[in-house]
C-alpha positions in Angstrom: 52.8 -59.3 -8.7 55.3 -56.8 -7.3 54.1 -54.0 -5.0 53.8 -50.5 -6.5 56.9 -48.3 -5.7 54.8 -46.0 -3.5 53.9 -48.9 -1.3 57.1 -50.8 -1.4 59.1 -47.7 -0.4 56.6 -46.0 1.8 58.0 -43.7 4.5 57.9 -44.8 8.1 56.3 -42.6 10.7 58.1 -41.9 13.9 56.3 -43.6 16.8 56.0 -40.3 18.6 54.1 -38.7 15.7 51.5 -41.5 15.3 49.1 -39.7 17.7 49.1 -36.6 15.5 48.6 -38.5 12.3 45.6 -40.3 13.9 44.3 -37.0 15.2 44.6 -35.5 11.7 42.7 -38.5 10.2 40.0 -38.2 12.9 39.7 -34.5 12.5 39.5 -34.6 8.7 36.0 -35.9 9.0 35.0 -32.6 10.6 35.9 -30.4 7.7 33.2 -28.7 5.7 32.6 -29.8 2.1 31.1 -27.5 -0.5 32.6 -26.4 -3.8 35.9 -27.4 -2.2 37.1 -29.0 1.0 37.5 -26.5 3.8 40.1 -26.5 6.6 39.6 -28.4 9.8 37.7 -26.1 12.2 39.6 -24.8 15.2 36.6 -25.9 17.3 37.1 -29.5 16.2 40.7 -29.4 17.3 39.7 -27.8 20.6 37.1 -30.6 21.2 39.7 -33.2 20.3 42.2 -31.8 22.7 39.6 -31.6 25.5 38.5 -35.2 24.8 42.1 -36.4 25.0 43.0 -34.3 28.0 45.5 -32.1 26.1 46.2 -28.7 27.6 48.6 -25.8 27.5 51.8 -26.3 25.5 50.7 -29.7 24.3 47.5 -28.3 23.0 49.4 -25.5 21.2 51.6 -28.3 19.6 48.5 -30.2 18.6 47.0 -27.1 16.8 50.4 -26.3 15.2 50.8 -29.9 13.8 47.2 -30.3 12.7 47.2 -26.9 11.0 50.5 -27.8 9.2 49.2 -31.2 8.0 45.9 -29.6 7.0 47.5 -26.9 5.0 49.6 -29.3 3.0 46.6 -31.7 2.5 44.5 -28.8 1.1 47.3 -27.7 -1.2 47.5 -31.3 -2.6 43.8 -31.6 -3.0 43.5 -28.2 -4.7 46.3 -29.2 -7.1 44.6 -32.5 -7.9 41.2 -30.8 -8.4 42.8 -28.3 -10.8 44.5 -31.1 -12.8 41.2 -33.0 -13.0 39.3 -29.9 -14.1 42.0 -29.3 -16.8 41.4 -32.8 -18.2 37.7 -32.4 -18.4 37.6 -28.9 -19.6 35.8 -25.9 -18.2 32.6 -26.2 -16.3 29.9 -24.8 -18.5 26.4 -23.7 -17.9 23.9 -26.5 -17.3 21.7 -27.3 -20.3 18.2 -26.2 -20.2 15.6 -28.9 -20.2 13.5 -29.1 -23.3 9.7 -28.9 -22.8 
């Protein structure tokens, strides 16, 4: 069976960016979940930087890259959620239980 196009033609990640991609994946577990996914908290990025001994300009770069990735991720998720909601219809009031 041939591989799906998205896998067969996947983009390659520059070696120098792997750390940031891994950081984004690690930090994504810290986001709040409610009615929708929230952004990665700054405090989580700060702790990550401290844990990995990242300071000054390097820390600013980490924040900038993580915020950029997170922003795009949240846009994609919101779009997918909106499409999924459109397929199922509007969310209505819950039905009352019969006594």
